[in-house]
C-alpha angles and dihedrals in degrees: 000000000000124000091248091053091052089051089062088073138267140190126242119182091346094301127105108236105222103190093042110176091355096075094096090049095056093046090049095052099035094110094046108049129090118197120207113180103132135219117239107232093203091054091049092050093048103039111018116054121206089251093059121119103231131195118202100199112200089016096170109194094350102258094140092048089053091049091050090050090053088054093053102265108140105168103069136134128193124200132185138164094223111090091195092053091049092048090051090051094048091052093048097040108024094170094058125094103240118164137189115231133183098215138288141001096046125203099263129108125254114275092011098136134060093204138017121199122207104180114173089337104119091051087062092054109070100183126083090224094053093048093047091049091055094048091047089051091050090053091049092051096047123091118233104283090021122147130242114199110197125184119173151138123284122196108289124230100214122106094240093062095039089057091052093048092052094043096052103033092089090049098049101025096233128088107235097033111109145150118251122225091260096050109267119135108215139166135227116196140219118224093256093058094051091045092052092051091055096045091116093055136066112239113225102170140011133184140177114226139186115232143162116243121236086264094052102258121137112247145162120254134188129215129197130185113201137171139213108241121254116192115243097011122097115243095210119071120248 
């Protein structure tokens, strides 16, 4: 089976392996990478109370958990498939709850979180099946009325990225999936793809952001705040 076929998703022991052949990559670079997708303070204040139980799925080395702790959030859990990333986080933030997972589903009950964060997670999952599995799991874990905070990478307009998209589309079968210079296979998304992934949620806020990629390049990002419906209760505040 080719690498691109494996990227389309497979099951091993009943769990969907999200990093697929990229697991070794993330463990290898765990000490080197800096992630930059930000939290919007206004969104936190409006939609995610300090008492919320929050899951940071794909937490990396725990930087967002640490930021949440500094803002007064005390009931947070971080999970990541990279053992080296988790170890880095545990060393840097020993008081935080950072866990290694193998994939989805995770060992948490249905509707056990008030908010799930997916910050620069989908970009690290090239396959449709892998992405859809994560979003389904987020929905399962969220309480009715719970909040999904998504921050990810849209298709970029610069020539450098357009060359990479065109170069690697035949290899991976999806425009926007490409291999970085240091060996990561990542995905940038068109609006239709991100919209389809969130079809089971009600979008309550969106924003375009400027970020630096994990390799230090300026880029555009997109953030979406969405909610699981709850009959009889308005999704929008006020």
